[in-house]
N, CA, C and O of each residue as an XYZ file, in Angstrom:
780
protein
N       0.820     -1.188      0.000
C       0.000      0.000      0.000
C       0.864      1.253      0.000
O       0.388      2.322      0.381
N       2.109      1.149     -0.413
C       2.989      2.312     -0.435
C       2.510      3.345     -1.444
O       2.644      4.543     -1.198
N       1.948      2.910     -2.585
C       1.466      3.834     -3.598
C       0.218      4.573     -3.147
O      -0.057      5.684     -3.601
N      -0.520      3.961     -2.269
C      -1.795      4.516     -1.848
C      -1.900      4.413     -0.328
O      -2.535      3.492      0.185
N      -1.285      5.347      0.396
C      -1.283      5.244      1.860
C      -2.694      5.302      2.439
O      -3.579      5.977      1.912
N      -2.870      4.585      3.520
C      -4.160      4.497      4.183
C      -4.246      5.562      5.267
O      -3.429      5.586      6.188
N      -5.237      6.443      5.157
C      -5.395      7.494      6.168
C      -6.114      6.911      7.378
O      -6.780      5.880      7.285
N      -5.972      7.576      8.495
C      -6.636      7.123      9.719
C      -8.147      7.164      9.575
O      -8.842      6.300     10.109
N      -8.668      8.161      8.855
C     -10.122      8.272      8.664
C     -10.625      7.075      7.843
O     -11.636      6.463      8.187
N      -9.919      6.750      6.769
C     -10.316      5.610      5.934
C     -10.217      4.318      6.730
O     -11.125      3.488      6.691
N      -9.137      4.151      7.437
C      -8.938      2.945      8.246
C     -10.054      2.811      9.271
O     -10.630      1.734      9.428
N     -10.360      3.890      9.963
C     -11.407      3.884     10.980
C     -12.774      3.543     10.364
O     -13.556      2.784     10.937
N     -13.040      4.118      9.194
C     -14.305      3.838      8.511
C     -14.465      2.343      8.248
O     -15.502      1.771      8.582
N     -13.469      1.707      7.661
C     -13.552      0.280      7.326
C     -13.549     -0.611      8.567
O     -14.197     -1.657      8.582
N     -12.832     -0.207      9.589
C     -12.837     -1.000     10.827
C     -14.200     -0.949     11.505
O     -14.713     -1.974     11.954
N     -14.793      0.256     11.579
C     -16.085      0.408     12.258
C     -17.245     -0.167     11.443
O     -18.103     -0.871     11.975
N     -17.255      0.137     10.175
C     -18.386     -0.240      9.327
C     -18.357     -1.705      8.908
O     -19.386     -2.379      8.947
N     -17.197     -2.202      8.510
C     -17.103     -3.544      7.956
C     -16.274     -4.509      8.815
O     -16.063     -5.658      8.427
N     -15.815     -4.052      9.957
C     -15.024     -4.870     10.881
C     -13.746     -5.402     10.243
O     -13.301     -6.508     10.549
N     -13.162     -4.603      9.352
C     -11.878     -4.959      8.763
C     -10.809     -4.944      9.837
O     -10.886     -4.178     10.798
N      -9.820     -5.791      9.664
C      -8.644     -5.777     10.527
C      -7.452     -5.518      9.624
O      -7.164     -6.300      8.718
N      -6.772     -4.432      9.876
C      -5.615     -4.086      9.066
C      -4.360     -4.623      9.728
O      -4.164     -4.465     10.933
N      -3.514     -5.258      8.934
C      -2.297     -5.869      9.427
C      -1.117     -5.150      8.793
O      -1.047     -4.985      7.575
N      -0.207     -4.735      9.633
C       0.957     -4.000      9.146
C       2.107     -4.978      8.897
O       3.078     -5.030      9.652
N       1.967     -5.764      7.798
C       2.983     -6.754      7.442
C       3.068     -6.827      5.926
O       2.151     -6.423      5.210
N       4.174     -7.345      5.464
C       4.273     -7.651      4.045
C       3.315     -8.803      3.754
O       3.054     -9.642      4.616
N       2.798     -8.831      2.534
C       1.831     -9.864      2.162
C       2.406    -11.261      2.355
O       1.723    -12.139      2.882
N       3.638    -11.479      1.942
C       4.230    -12.827      2.070
C       4.359    -13.232      3.532
O       4.113    -14.387      3.878
N       4.747    -12.282      4.401
C       4.842    -12.592      5.831
C       3.476    -12.914      6.419
O       3.328    -13.832      7.227
N       2.477    -12.137      5.995
C       1.123    -12.355      6.491
C       0.618    -13.743      6.084
O       0.046    -14.466      6.900
N       0.830    -14.107      4.823
C       0.372    -15.408      4.327
C       1.096    -16.546      5.052
O       0.473    -17.545      5.412
N       2.398    -16.401      5.264
C       3.146    -17.437      5.990
C       2.635    -17.586      7.420
O       2.468    -18.706      7.901
N       2.384    -16.459      8.110
C       1.844    -16.507      9.470
C       0.463    -17.170      9.488
O       0.147    -17.967     10.372
N      -0.342    -16.820      8.493
C      -1.681    -17.401      8.400
C      -1.601    -18.910      8.179
O      -2.341    -19.672      8.801
N      -0.708    -19.336      7.301
C      -0.516    -20.763      7.023
C      -0.040    -21.512      8.275
O      -0.558    -22.584      8.590
N       0.928    -20.959      8.976
C       1.440    -21.603     10.193
C       0.370    -21.694     11.271
O       0.264    -22.704     11.967
N      -0.428    -20.629     11.408
C      -1.511    -20.639     12.393
C      -2.558    -21.686     12.067
O      -3.065    -22.371     12.956
N      -2.881    -21.806     10.772
C      -3.855    -22.801     10.347
C      -3.319    -24.213     10.573
O      -4.032    -25.077     11.082
N      -2.073    -24.443     10.197
C      -1.463    -25.768     10.364
C      -1.431    -26.167     11.838
O      -1.631    -27.336     12.168
N      -1.180    -25.199     12.728
C      -1.131    -25.500     14.157
C      -2.528    -25.806     14.708
O      -2.667    -26.576     15.658
N      -3.562    -25.201     14.106
C      -4.924    -25.384     14.607
C      -5.546    -26.694     14.144
O      -6.449    -27.209     14.804
N      -5.082    -27.246     13.019
C      -5.643    -28.485     12.490
C      -4.836    -29.659     13.028
O      -3.644    -29.779     12.743
N      -5.484    -30.529     13.810
C      -4.733    -31.663     14.358
C      -4.319    -32.624     13.260
O      -5.080    -32.892     12.330
N      -3.110    -33.136     13.378
C      -2.635    -34.123     12.411
C      -3.209    -35.485     12.759
O      -3.403    -35.824     13.926
N      -3.470    -36.243     11.728
C      -3.953    -37.605     11.928
C      -2.756    -38.497     12.200
O      -1.837    -38.553     11.383
N      -2.742    -39.198     13.330
C      -1.629    -40.110     13.576
C      -1.545    -41.149     12.466
O      -2.561    -41.699     12.041
N      -0.341    -41.411     12.004
C      -0.136    -42.371     10.919
C      -0.698    -43.727     11.304
O      -0.459    -44.224     12.405
N      -1.446    -44.318     10.386
C      -1.995    -45.656     10.611
C      -3.239    -45.706     11.466
O      -3.752    -46.794     11.729
N      -3.749    -44.560     11.912
C      -4.946    -44.550     12.735
C      -6.129    -44.066     11.910
O      -6.261    -42.864     11.680
N      -7.000    -44.980     11.456
C      -8.133    -44.538     10.650
C      -9.124    -43.734     11.474
O      -9.444    -44.097     12.606
N      -9.604    -42.644     10.901
C     -10.603    -41.842     11.593
C     -11.997    -42.436     11.444
O     -12.813    -42.377     12.363
N     -12.255    -43.003     10.281
C     -13.587    -43.549     10.022
C     -13.492    -44.911      9.346
O     -12.622    -45.151      8.509
N     -14.400    -45.787      9.724
C     -14.515    -47.082      9.058
C     -15.609    -46.982      8.002
O     -16.758    -46.670      8.315
N     -15.246    -47.249      6.750
C     -16.194    -47.173      5.643
C     -16.379    -48.570      5.071
O     -15.409    -49.259      4.753
N     -17.646    -48.983      4.943
C     -17.973    -50.283      4.363
C     -18.716    -50.052      3.055
O     -19.685    -49.294      3.003
N     -18.249    -50.720      1.993
C     -18.940    -50.717      0.709
C     -19.797    -51.971      0.655
O     -19.278    -53.085      0.722
N     -21.099    -51.795      0.536
C     -22.039    -52.916      0.533
C     -22.562    -53.085     -0.890
O     -23.069    -52.130     -1.477
N     -22.447    -54.290     -1.451
C     -22.840    -54.486     -2.848
C     -23.233    -55.928     -3.103
O     -22.932    -56.824     -2.315
N     -23.920    -56.133     -4.235
C     -24.226    -57.484     -4.683
C     -23.016    -58.007     -5.437
O     -22.413    -57.283     -6.229
N     -22.662    -59.258     -5.197
C     -21.432    -59.800     -5.763
C     -21.598    -60.355     -7.178
O     -21.070    -61.421     -7.493
N     -22.330    -59.632     -8.030
C     -22.360    -60.001     -9.446
C     -21.128    -59.393    -10.107
O     -20.490    -58.510     -9.533
N     -20.792    -59.853    -11.298
C     -19.535    -59.453    -11.927
C     -19.458    -57.941    -12.178
O     -18.423    -57.327    -11.918
N     -20.537    -57.342    -12.677
C     -20.532    -55.912    -13.008
C     -20.344    -55.057    -11.764
O     -19.503    -54.158    -11.748
N     -21.123    -55.334    -10.717
C     -21.031    -54.529     -9.504
C     -19.700    -54.756     -8.786
O     -19.133    -53.821     -8.221
N     -19.206    -55.980     -8.804
C     -17.921    -56.286     -8.169
C     -16.787    -55.515     -8.844
O     -15.922    -54.958     -8.169
N     -16.794    -55.485    -10.173
C     -15.765    -54.724    -10.900
C     -15.823    -53.245    -10.534
O     -14.791    -52.598    -10.355
N     -17.054    -52.713    -10.424
C     -17.206    -51.306    -10.061
C     -16.669    -51.040     -8.654
O     -15.973    -50.050     -8.434
N     -16.988    -51.914     -7.711
C     -16.518    -51.723     -6.326
C     -14.987    -51.749     -6.278
O     -14.380    -51.007     -5.505
N     -14.365    -52.591     -7.092
C     -12.892    -52.604     -7.150
C     -12.368    -51.246     -7.636
O     -11.388    -50.725     -7.104
N     -13.028    -50.684     -8.645
C     -12.618    -49.360     -9.160
C     -12.842    -48.272     -8.116
O     -11.993    -47.399     -7.936
N     -13.988    -48.321     -7.425
C     -14.275    -47.347     -6.373
C     -13.257    -47.479     -5.244
O     -12.781    -46.471     -4.723
N     -12.920    -48.701     -4.863
C     -11.912    -48.926     -3.815
C     -10.571    -48.325     -4.202
O      -9.879    -47.734     -3.372
N     -10.211    -48.481     -5.468
C      -8.942    -47.909     -5.941
C      -8.972    -46.388     -5.832
O      -7.972    -45.773     -5.462
N     -10.109    -45.782     -6.150
C     -10.216    -44.320     -6.052
C     -10.166    -43.857     -4.588
O      -9.713    -42.750     -4.298
N     -10.630    -44.706     -3.679
C     -10.647    -44.353     -2.253
C      -9.333    -44.690     -1.541
O      -9.165    -44.384     -0.360
N      -8.417    -45.315     -2.255
C      -7.180    -45.806     -1.630
C      -6.394    -44.696     -0.941
O      -5.824    -44.928      0.125
N      -6.348    -43.507     -1.515
C      -5.580    -42.428     -0.881
C      -6.174    -42.005      0.452
O      -5.441    -41.573      1.341
N      -7.496    -42.122      0.609
C      -8.108    -41.824      1.911
C      -7.599    -42.810      2.959
O      -7.377    -42.451      4.116
N      -7.423    -44.042      2.537
C      -6.917    -45.062      3.458
C      -5.427    -44.856      3.735
O      -4.994    -44.922      4.885
N      -4.643    -44.607      2.679
C      -3.195    -44.422      2.855
C      -2.872    -43.209      3.723
O      -1.871    -43.203      4.440
N      -3.722    -42.181      3.658
C      -3.464    -40.979      4.450
C      -3.990    -41.102      5.879
O      -3.812    -40.190      6.686
N      -4.638    -42.231      6.195
C      -5.110    -42.440      7.560
C      -6.461    -41.823      7.843
O      -6.884    -41.780      8.999
N      -7.154    -41.342      6.820
C      -8.469    -40.742      7.038
C      -9.574    -41.779      7.162
O     -10.583    -41.541      7.826
N      -9.385    -42.926      6.525
C     -10.456    -43.916      6.502
C      -9.887    -45.321      6.394
O      -8.771    -45.537      5.921
N     -10.694    -46.260      6.850
C     -10.406    -47.673      6.685
C     -11.518    -48.220      5.793
O     -12.671    -48.294      6.218
N     -11.183    -48.604      4.564
C     -12.167    -49.046      3.579
C     -12.263    -50.569      3.604
O     -11.243    -51.259      3.620
N     -13.506    -51.098      3.608
C     -13.693    -52.554      3.606
C     -14.913    -52.910      2.768
O     -15.887    -52.159      2.731
N     -14.858    -54.055      2.096
C     -16.013    -54.612      1.391
C     -15.883    -56.136      1.361
O     -14.828    -56.693      1.664
N     -16.979    -56.792      0.988
C     -17.036    -58.263      0.999
C     -15.966    -58.923      0.143
O     -15.545    -60.047      0.418
N     -15.532    -58.226     -0.884
C     -14.498    -58.789     -1.745
C     -13.175    -58.978     -1.026
O     -12.279    -59.636     -1.555
N     -13.031    -58.418      0.166
C     -11.793    -58.541      0.941
C     -11.821    -59.735      1.885
O     -10.839    -60.003      2.577
N     -12.940    -60.455      1.918
C     -13.020    -61.634      2.785
C     -11.965    -62.658      2.380
O     -11.735    -62.897      1.195
N     -11.346    -63.241      3.354
C     -10.311    -64.259      3.134
C     -10.829    -65.614      3.604
O     -11.685    -65.672      4.486
N     -10.321    -66.708      3.025
C     -10.710    -68.027      3.538
C     -10.384    -68.118      5.029
O      -9.294    -67.749      5.465
N     -11.323    -68.603      5.778
C     -11.114    -68.734      7.219
C     -11.654    -67.559      8.021
O     -11.704    -67.625      9.249
N     -12.067    -66.469      7.340
C     -12.689    -65.351      8.068
C     -14.004    -65.817      8.672
O     -14.670    -66.680      8.101
N     -14.393    -65.260      9.824
C     -15.653    -65.670     10.457
C     -16.841    -65.441      9.522
O     -16.829    -64.522      8.703
N     -17.850    -66.273      9.651
C     -19.049    -66.179      8.806
C     -19.760    -64.844      9.003
O     -20.354    -64.309      8.067
N     -19.700    -64.312     10.208
C     -20.411    -63.065     10.493
C     -19.521    -61.827     10.310
O     -19.784    -60.785     10.911
N     -18.478    -61.934      9.492
C     -17.548    -60.821      9.274
C     -18.254    -59.591      8.685
O     -17.982    -58.463      9.099
N     -19.155    -59.806      7.724
C     -19.867    -58.685      7.101
C     -20.673    -57.946      8.168
O     -20.634    -56.718      8.240
N     -21.397    -58.691      8.988
C     -22.203    -58.072     10.041
C     -21.315    -57.318     11.030
O     -21.668    -56.224     11.470
N     -20.178    -57.891     11.376
C     -19.259    -57.236     12.310
C     -18.697    -55.937     11.716
O     -18.587    -54.928     12.412
N     -18.346    -55.973     10.430
C     -17.815    -54.771      9.777
C     -18.882    -53.682      9.693
O     -18.593    -52.504      9.902
N     -20.117    -54.084      9.385
C     -21.199    -53.103      9.328
C     -21.489    -52.532     10.713
O     -21.820    -51.354     10.848
N     -21.364    -53.362     11.728
C     -21.598    -52.923     13.110
C     -20.586    -51.860     13.534
O     -20.925    -50.933     14.269
N     -19.347    -51.997     13.070
C     -18.294    -51.052     13.478
C     -18.125    -49.889     12.495
O     -17.264    -49.031     12.686
N     -18.948    -49.864     11.446
C     -18.801    -48.829     10.413
C     -19.291    -47.474     10.902
O     -20.261    -47.374     11.653
N     -18.595    -46.439     10.459
C     -19.051    -45.062     10.672
C     -19.857    -44.597      9.468
O     -20.722    -43.728      9.570
N     -19.547    -45.200      8.327
C     -20.165    -44.795      7.068
C     -20.331    -46.039      6.198
O     -19.385    -46.802      6.005
N     -21.543    -46.235      5.676
C     -21.793    -47.385      4.796
C     -22.255    -46.856      3.445
O     -23.150    -46.016      3.359
N     -21.622    -47.368      2.393
C     -21.962    -46.982      1.032
C     -22.572    -48.178      0.308
O     -21.839    -49.000     -0.241
N     -23.910    -48.291      0.295
C     -24.515    -49.345     -0.515
C     -24.357    -48.972     -1.991
O     -24.665    -47.846     -2.381
N     -23.887    -49.900     -2.800
C     -23.708    -49.668     -4.238
C     -24.968    -50.198     -4.920
O     -25.189    -51.406     -5.000
N     -25.791    -49.263     -5.412
C     -27.131    -49.614     -5.860
C     -27.196    -50.019     -7.332
O     -26.620    -49.384     -8.214
N     -27.923    -51.102     -7.544
C     -28.219    -51.617     -8.879
C     -29.456    -52.484     -8.728
O     -29.873    -52.784     -7.610
N     -30.043    -52.886     -9.842
C     -31.196    -53.787     -9.761
C     -30.791    -55.093     -9.084
O     -31.572    -55.672     -8.329
N     -29.565    -55.558     -9.356
C     -29.084    -56.797     -8.724
C     -28.973    -56.645     -7.207
O     -29.243    -57.590     -6.466
N     -28.579    -55.468     -6.751
C     -28.486    -55.206     -5.311
C     -29.851    -55.423     -4.662
O     -29.971    -56.143     -3.670
N     -30.892    -54.784     -5.241
C     -32.227    -54.892     -4.652
C     -32.856    -56.267     -4.860
O     -33.742    -56.660     -4.101
N     -32.405    -57.007     -5.885
C     -32.949    -58.338     -6.149
C     -32.306    -59.418     -5.284
O     -32.839    -60.522     -5.173
N     -31.176    -59.109     -4.677
C     -30.434    -60.099     -3.900
C     -31.197    -60.492     -2.629
O     -31.538    -59.645     -1.803
N     -31.450    -61.774     -2.501
C     -32.143    -62.279     -1.313
C     -31.298    -62.063     -0.052
O     -31.823    -61.692      0.997
N     -29.988    -62.298     -0.164
C     -29.101    -62.123      0.999
C     -29.077    -60.666      1.458
O     -29.095    -60.393      2.658
N     -29.038    -59.751      0.526
C     -29.025    -58.333      0.898
C     -30.342    -57.957      1.555
O     -30.348    -57.268      2.576
N     -31.473    -58.403      0.981
C     -32.783    -58.065      1.549
C     -33.030    -58.734      2.891
O     -33.650    -58.148      3.778
N     -32.547    -59.954      3.042
C     -32.796    -60.708      4.274
C     -31.871    -60.280      5.411
O     -32.294    -60.202      6.564
N     -30.608    -60.003      5.082
C     -29.614    -59.774      6.137
C     -29.016    -58.367      6.134
O     -29.053    -57.663      7.142
N     -28.467    -57.973      4.992
C     -27.675    -56.735      4.951
C     -28.502    -55.463      5.118
O     -28.128    -54.585      5.895
N     -29.628    -55.351      4.396
C     -30.438    -54.137      4.519
C     -31.004    -53.944      5.928
O     -30.940    -52.830      6.448
N     -31.561    -54.989      6.572
C     -32.015    -54.798      7.953
C     -30.870    -54.377      8.890
O     -31.065    -53.536      9.767
N     -29.679    -54.963      8.703
C     -28.533    -54.578      9.538
C     -28.126    -53.138      9.259
O     -27.773    -52.393     10.174
N     -28.177    -52.758      8.007
C     -27.839    -51.389      7.604
C     -28.788    -50.384      8.253
O     -28.347    -49.393      8.835
N     -30.086    -50.641      8.152
C     -31.081    -49.722      8.721
C     -30.992    -49.702     10.249
O     -31.139    -48.650     10.871
N     -30.756    -50.849     10.836
C     -30.606    -50.919     12.290
C     -29.400    -50.095     12.739
O     -29.477    -49.352     13.718
N     -28.306    -50.229     12.030
C     -27.092    -49.482     12.363
C     -27.336    -47.981     12.240
O     -26.849    -47.192     13.049
N     -28.089    -47.603     11.226
C     -28.375    -46.175     11.031
C     -29.227    -45.622     12.171
O     -28.903    -44.578     12.737
N     -30.310    -46.314     12.509
C     -31.231    -45.794     13.510
C     -30.723    -45.953     14.941
O     -30.994    -45.102     15.787
N     -29.998    -47.022     15.220
C     -29.545    -47.257     16.586
C     -28.203    -46.596     16.897
O     -27.973    -46.154     18.022
N     -27.316    -46.529     15.899
C     -25.968    -45.995     16.151
C     -25.674    -44.725     15.370
O     -24.573    -44.180     15.444
N     -26.676    -44.254     14.615
C     -26.516    -43.051     13.805
C     -25.412    -43.193     12.749
O     -24.737    -42.219     12.418
N     -25.236    -44.397     12.231
C     -24.270    -44.639     11.164
C     -24.728    -43.892      9.920
O     -25.905    -43.943      9.561
N     -23.809    -43.201      9.265
C     -24.153    -42.472      8.035
C     -24.309    -43.460      6.893
O     -23.502    -44.375      6.730
N     -25.357    -43.262      6.107
C     -25.615    -44.095      4.933
C     -25.551    -43.183      3.709
O     -26.274    -42.190      3.624
N     -24.686    -43.530      2.772
C     -24.555    -42.769      1.529
C     -24.661    -43.733      0.347
O     -23.650    -44.268     -0.110
N     -25.873    -43.955     -0.145
C     -26.009    -44.879     -1.275
C     -25.333    -44.316     -2.536
O     -25.439    -43.128     -2.838
N     -24.648    -45.189     -3.248
C     -23.985    -44.828     -4.498
C     -24.816    -45.431     -5.625
O     -24.938    -46.652     -5.724
N     -25.386    -44.580     -6.472
C     -26.226    -45.042     -7.570
C     -25.324    -45.448     -8.730
O     -24.874    -44.608     -9.510
N     -25.069    -46.746     -8.828
C     -24.181    -47.252     -9.877
C     -24.943    -47.487    -11.178
O     -24.566    -46.964    -12.227
N     -26.020    -48.276    -11.106
C     -26.808    -48.576    -12.302
C     -28.254    -48.178    -12.063
O     -28.708    -48.121    -10.921
N     -28.991    -47.899    -13.161
C     -30.412    -47.566    -13.047
C     -31.145    -48.643    -12.261
O     -30.993    -49.835    -12.529
N     -31.941    -48.211    -11.287
C     -32.738    -49.142    -10.488
C     -33.807    -48.355     -9.738
O     -33.753    -47.127     -9.666
N     -34.764    -49.066     -9.188
C     -35.874    -48.440     -8.475
C     -35.485    -48.189     -7.016
O     -35.621    -49.066     -6.162
N     -35.007    -46.995     -6.755
C     -34.639    -46.622     -5.384
C     -35.867    -46.117     -4.629
O     -35.964    -46.275     -3.412
N     -36.818    -45.502     -5.370
C     -37.983    -44.862     -4.741
C     -38.847    -45.818     -3.933
O     -39.513    -45.390     -2.989
N     -38.852    -47.087     -4.275
C     -39.667    -48.064     -3.549
C     -38.823    -48.944     -2.638
O     -39.195    -50.078     -2.334
N     -37.692    -48.415     -2.208
C     -36.795    -49.193     -1.342
C     -36.641    -48.498      0.008
O     -37.040    -47.345      0.178
N     -36.068    -49.205      0.945
C     -35.797    -48.636      2.273
C     -34.751    -47.527      2.208
O     -34.622    -46.750      3.154
N     -34.004    -47.443      1.110
C     -32.936    -46.449      0.989
C     -33.404    -45.141      0.360
O     -32.595    -44.239      0.142
N     -34.698    -45.025      0.067
C     -35.218    -43.827     -0.600
C     -35.023    -42.559      0.234
O     -34.970    -41.462     -0.321
N     -34.918    -42.692      1.535
C     -34.805    -41.533      2.429
C     -33.408    -40.904      2.434
O     -33.225    -39.814      2.974
N     -32.422    -41.584      1.837
C     -31.047    -41.100      1.877
C     -30.665    -40.393      0.574
O     -31.078    -40.800     -0.512
N     -29.875    -39.335      0.701
C     -29.368    -38.625     -0.475
C     -28.396    -39.526     -1.220
O     -27.543    -40.175     -0.615
N     -28.534    -39.558     -2.538
C     -27.705    -40.430     -3.363
C     -26.433    -39.733     -3.824
O     -26.388    -38.513     -3.980
N     -25.406    -40.540     -4.035
C     -24.202    -40.090     -4.720
C     -24.191    -40.757     -6.083
O     -24.614    -41.910     -6.163
N     -23.752    -40.138     -7.141
C     -23.370    -38.735     -7.223
C     -24.578    -37.821     -7.012
O     -25.724    -38.221     -7.215
N     -24.294    -36.593     -6.604
C     -25.338    -35.639     -6.232
C     -26.293    -35.305     -7.375
O     -27.442    -34.940     -7.122
N     -25.850    -35.420     -8.615
C     -26.742    -35.087     -9.734
C     -27.792    -36.169     -9.987
O     -28.678    -35.983    -10.821
N     -27.704    -37.301     -9.275
C     -28.699    -38.363     -9.391
C     -28.577    -39.222    -10.638
O     -29.406    -40.104    -10.863
N     -27.560    -38.981    -11.450
C     -27.378    -39.801    -12.645
C     -26.532    -41.021    -12.286
O     -25.452    -40.876    -11.713
N     -27.013    -42.223    -12.618
C     -26.229    -43.424    -12.309
C     -24.822    -43.341    -12.908
O     -24.645    -42.870    -14.031
N     -23.853    -43.791    -12.166
C     -22.452    -43.683    -12.590
C     -22.224    -44.392    -13.916
O     -21.409    -43.951    -14.726
N     -22.920    -45.458    -14.135
C     -22.717    -46.210    -15.375
C     -23.071    -45.387    -16.612
O     -22.590    -45.678    -17.707
N     -23.914    -44.352    -16.445
C     -24.301    -43.526    -17.588
C     -23.399    -42.303    -17.777
O     -23.567    -41.560    -18.744
N     -22.454    -42.088    -16.875
C     -21.536    -40.964    -17.033
C     -20.599    -41.247    -18.208
O     -20.150    -42.377    -18.399
N     -20.319    -40.223    -18.976
C     -19.373    -40.377    -20.073
C     -17.988    -40.726    -19.533
O     -17.282    -41.564    -20.094
N     -17.611    -40.072    -18.439
C     -16.322    -40.335    -17.791
C     -16.607    -40.847    -16.377
O     -16.851    -40.058    -15.464
N     -16.575    -42.159    -16.206
C     -16.903    -42.739    -14.901
C     -15.868    -42.393    -13.840
O     -16.204    -42.330    -12.658
N     -14.616    -42.166    -14.234
C     -13.606    -41.751    -13.258
C     -13.957    -40.396    -12.660
O     -13.698    -40.146    -11.483
N     -14.544    -39.526    -13.467
C     -14.988    -38.223    -12.957
C     -16.078    -38.413    -11.906
O     -16.078    -37.739    -10.877
N     -17.002    -39.329    -12.167
C     -18.068    -39.625    -11.203
C     -17.476    -40.174     -9.909
O     -17.901    -39.799     -8.817
N     -16.500    -41.058    -10.035
C     -15.854    -41.632     -8.846
C     -15.118    -40.554     -8.060
O     -15.146    -40.560     -6.829
N     -14.468    -39.641     -8.746
C     -13.769    -38.548     -8.056
C     -14.760    -37.628     -7.350
O     -14.455    -37.079     -6.291
N     -15.942    -37.459     -7.931
C     -16.995    -36.687     -7.277
C     -17.366    -37.333     -5.941
O     -17.542    -36.646     -4.935
N     -17.481    -38.658     -5.945
C     -17.805    -39.391     -4.716
C     -16.686    -39.245     -3.698
O     -16.948    -39.017     -2.517
N     -15.441    -39.374     -4.143
C     -14.297    -39.207     -3.244
C     -14.328    -37.815     -2.618
O     -14.086    -37.666     -1.421
N     -14.622    -36.805     -3.420
C     -14.699    -35.433     -2.898
C     -15.769    -35.289     -1.828
O     -15.540    -34.637     -0.809
N     -16.943    -35.894     -2.047
C     -18.013    -35.840     -1.052
C     -17.601    -36.550      0.232
O     -17.892    -36.075      1.330
N     -16.933    -37.671      0.097
C     -16.474    -38.404      1.277
C     -15.427    -37.604      2.043
O     -15.440    -37.588      3.274
N     -14.527    -36.946      1.333
C     -13.508    -36.122      2.003
C     -14.173    -35.047      2.850
O     -13.734    -34.778      3.968
N     -15.227    -34.433      2.328
C     -15.938    -33.411      3.107
C     -16.514    -34.019      4.380
O     -16.439    -33.413      5.449
N     -17.091    -35.219      4.267
C     -17.655    -35.881      5.447
C     -16.575    -36.270      6.445
O     -16.771    -36.142      7.654
N     -15.453    -36.735      5.958
C     -14.383    -37.177      6.844
C     -13.745    -36.014      7.598
O     -13.137    -36.216      8.649
N     -13.877    -34.814      7.074
C     -13.297    -33.650      7.743
C     -14.322    -32.918      8.607
O     -14.004    -31.885      9.195
N     -15.551    -33.441      8.693
C     -16.574    -32.788      9.545
C     -16.193    -32.868     11.007
O     -16.928    -32.377     11.864
């Protein structure tokens, strides 16, 4: 502001009227101080300590399974950075307990049902997974974020009350660039993880 000095009257006007705070520093010094103050105020995530457990719930048909693998790959950086622990049925190993899915859903902070006609047609999902999902939501306040992968009837399902991802409501399979749709989902999850 050397070219245009600030008078006391002008300064007083902006401070009183608009609650401006004038700082007598070089811009670079001010920005560095602001950055350091912000960094000190935001707690670091301890390495290896997931903040949230996220479960991807899906029907194990070939199309949906391939999609969940792609979604998991897009979410990998959230896991590597310690923001989330991502799990889905495709990670089951021989010898894992039979009730592993139920246990993972019980400990989940966030569940992402991957919606398709096959998902809603699955007897196992309707008999076991959906009741557990709804119970977890109502009893433990678990967040439910359905991911609309393929066209299907969501309006007549128990999941109709939840906002769908992607936010535009278009099934991911119909996006011209599905990676863009997946990145949209990752962005929404990042916002939730930082709440």
